[in-house]
C-alpha positions in Angstrom: -4.4 13.6 -6.4 -1.4 13.4 -8.8 1.3 10.8 -8.0 4.6 10.2 -9.8 8.1 9.0 -9.0 10.8 11.7 -8.9 14.4 10.6 -8.2 14.2 8.9 -4.8 10.9 10.4 -3.7 7.2 10.6 -4.4 5.5 13.5 -6.1 2.3 14.3 -4.2 0.1 17.3 -4.9 3.0 19.2 -6.5 5.4 18.4 -3.7 8.3 15.9 -3.7 8.1 13.7 -0.6 11.2 11.8 0.6 11.3 8.0 0.6 10.0 6.7 4.0 8.5 10.1 4.9 4.9 10.1 6.2 2.4 12.9 6.1 -1.2 13.7 6.9 -3.7 14.0 4.0 -7.1 14.8 5.5 -8.1 11.8 7.6 -5.3 9.7 6.1 -1.6 9.2 6.8 0.4 8.3 3.8 4.0 7.1 3.3 6.4 7.3 0.3 7.8 3.8 -0.2 10.5 2.5 -2.5 10.3 -1.1 -3.8 12.1 -3.2 -6.4 10.6 -5.6 -9.0 13.4 -7.4 -10.7 15.8 -4.7 -11.9 13.2 -2.0 -11.7 12.8 0.5 -8.8 9.4 1.9 -8.1 8.1 4.6 -5.8 4.6 4.4 -4.4 2.4 6.2 -2.0 1.0 3.8 0.5 -1.7 4.4 3.0 -0.5 4.0 6.6 -3.8 4.7 8.2 -7.1 6.1 7.1 -10.2 7.4 8.8 -13.5 8.9 7.7 -14.2 12.6 7.5 -17.3 13.4 9.6 -18.0 17.0 8.8 -14.4 18.0 9.5 -13.8 15.5 12.3 -11.6 12.5 11.5 -13.2 9.2 12.7 -11.4 5.9 13.2 -12.3 2.8 11.1 -15.1 1.1 13.0 -16.7 4.3 14.2 -20.5 4.2 13.9 -22.9 7.2 13.6 -26.7 7.5 13.3 -28.1 10.4 11.3 -31.3 12.3 12.1 -33.0 10.3 9.4 -32.2 7.1 11.3 -29.5 5.9 8.8 -26.7 4.0 10.6 -23.3 4.5 9.0 -20.0 2.8 9.8 -16.5 3.9 8.9 -15.0 1.1 6.9 -11.6 0.6 5.1 -11.7 -0.4 1.5 -8.8 -2.5 0.3 -9.8 -1.9 -3.3 -9.5 1.9 -2.9 -7.0 1.9 -0.1 -9.1 4.5 1.8 -11.8 4.7 4.4 -15.4 5.7 3.7 -18.7 5.9 5.6 -21.0 3.2 4.3 -24.6 2.4 5.2 -24.6 -0.2 7.9 -28.4 -0.3 8.4 -31.4 1.9 8.2 -34.5 2.4 10.3 -37.7 4.3 10.3 -38.1 7.7 12.0 -41.2 8.4 14.1 -42.7 11.8 14.6 -41.0 12.0 18.0 -37.6 11.5 16.2 -37.1 8.0 17.7 -35.6 5.4 15.3 -37.3 2.1 14.9 -35.6 -1.0 13.4 -37.0 -3.0 10.5 -39.8 -5.2 11.7 -40.4 -3.2 14.9 -43.9 -1.8 15.8 -44.6 1.4 17.6 -47.5 3.5 18.6 -47.9 7.3 18.0 -50.5 9.1 20.0 -52.2 12.2 18.6 -55.5 14.0 19.4 -58.0 11.2 20.1 -56.2 8.7 17.9 -53.4 6.1 18.2 -51.6 5.1 15.1 -49.8 1.8 15.1 -46.8 1.6 12.7 -44.3 -1.0 11.5 -40.9 -0.3 9.9 -40.4 -1.9 6.5 -37.5 -1.9 4.1 -38.4 -0.9 0.6 -36.3 -0.6 -2.6 -35.4 3.0 -2.1 -35.4 3.3 1.7 -37.5 2.6 4.8 -41.2 3.0 5.2 -43.2 3.6 8.4 -46.3 1.6 7.4 -49.4 2.3 9.3 -51.0 -1.0 10.4 -54.0 0.2 12.3 -55.7 3.0 14.2 -57.3 3.0 17.6 -59.1 5.6 19.7 -57.1 7.4 22.4 -59.0 7.5 25.8 -58.6 10.2 28.4 -56.2 7.9 30.4 -53.8 7.7 27.4 -54.7 4.1 26.5 -55.4 3.0 23.0 -58.9 1.5 22.5 -59.6 -0.7 19.5 -62.5 -0.2 17.2 -65.6 -1.7 18.8 -64.5 -1.1 22.4 -67.0 0.8 24.7 -67.4 2.2 28.1 -64.1 4.2 28.3 -63.6 7.9 29.2 -62.5 10.2 26.4 -61.7 13.9 25.9 -64.0 15.3 23.2 -63.8 19.0 22.3 -61.8 19.6 25.5 -64.3 17.9 27.8 -63.8 14.5 29.4 -66.8 12.3 28.7 -67.4 9.0 30.6 -69.2 6.5 28.4 -67.6 6.5 25.0 -67.0 4.0 22.2 -64.5 3.7 19.3 -66.3 3.3 16.0 -65.5 3.2 12.2 -66.4 6.5 10.6 -67.0 7.5 7.0 -66.9 11.2 7.9 -63.6 11.4 9.7 -60.4 11.6 7.7 -58.7 9.1 10.0 -61.5 6.5 9.5 -62.3 6.1 13.2 -64.2 8.3 15.6 -65.1 8.5 19.3 -68.8 8.6 20.1 -70.0 9.3 23.6 -73.4 8.9 25.3 -75.1 11.8 27.0 
């Protein structure tokens, strides 16, 4: 953006704008102002209002949005730059079901025969879904801790009645369901 004073107006993007005129510039409204400092007269382009561009939609200062990666942004006005920008307000962790979990929160994700318990942690470069523990998933949808016994579980498509959740050195997950009979 090129700005300069011309007679009694402001030069903006190769156009002379009259003093006290206002115009839209993207998500901003600008005004050509004339002011005096001692014997000097100055023209300046002042921001009247500003908003944040959200993929072609102008958002007001204070507007909040959450991205599909669980980043929370807020439209804020910067006095330094005299403009509005989206800035990161807070972040969170994204689960496989696309839910967002705040820092410090725990959640459980259930997959075939296994429950994974996660906690959201802030790291230097972002947010981490840290796996805290694994449990066995019974046929009723409950998570059974390692060492539990006597619960029903679906194994190879068949519901078995007397099962236990054990540590395993052969399963990638580190736990396994073993059933009697």
